[in-house]
N, C-alpha and C positions, 0 to 999 in steps of 0.2 A: 502161314508164314511166307514172306516174296523171298527172292533170289539171294539175299544175305547169307554168309558164311556162320555169321553171328548176329541175334538181333534180341535188345534188351530194349524192355519198354519200361518206364515207370517201376525201375527196381527197387525193393524197398526191403533192406535184411538190417534187424537189432539183434546185440548181442545184450545179453543181461540188462533188458530195457533200456538201453543207449542206442541211440540211431549209428549204423556205421556206414549205411547206404542211404540216401533218400533220392526217390525219381530219376532213377539213372536211367538215360537212354544211350542205346549206342547200336550202333549199326556198321556191321564190316564186310563186305564185299568180298567172295570167294576171289583165293589167291595176294588178300593184301596182307601186308605187314605190319603189324601195329605194336607200338611200346607203350605201356603204361608208367606213369612217373607220378610218383607222389612222395610226400613224408612218411615215416615208418607209420605202422597205425591207422592209415588213412584208408583203408580198405580195397587194395590194388590185389592180392589174394583173395580175398572173400568175393570181388568182383568175380572174378577168373572161376572160383568153385561155383560160385552161382549160375554163370553163364554155361558151363559143361555138366552141370547138375549133380556137382559133388557135396552141395548146401544148397538145402531149399530156401527160397526166399520168403519174406515174409508177404510178399506180394508183388506180381509183378506178371507181364507176358515176355517169357524169354524162349528161347530154342538155339541150336543151331545144327551146322550140317557138316561137322567135322569128321574128317577120314584120315587113317594112318597117312603119314607122310610115303610117298613113293609108293602105295598100294591103292586100289579102288575099293579096300575094303574100311569098314566104318569103325569108329575107335571102339576097345573094348567096352562090354556093357557098362560098368561101375563109370566109366568117364562118357558114356553118351547116353544117359538116361532122361535125357531133353534132349536129345540130337535128333535130327530124320536125314534121310537121306534125300 
């Protein structure tokens, strides 16, 4: 993984055989503020959950180097399943 805080490449996630996310690419540099906009059911929460390892993508190269705000400690284990320091 490079120096990005969050890195997603070709993220694919389906629910009940219906595509929710297809081929999503996202690079977020450390310290960046990012907003996700979209209609209800467009996959915003699914994208975040996949990025932080709370949902397993059907296919992707994903990871993050998130830390708890104001500390040098990594995020709790459940949210850092795919995170690296």
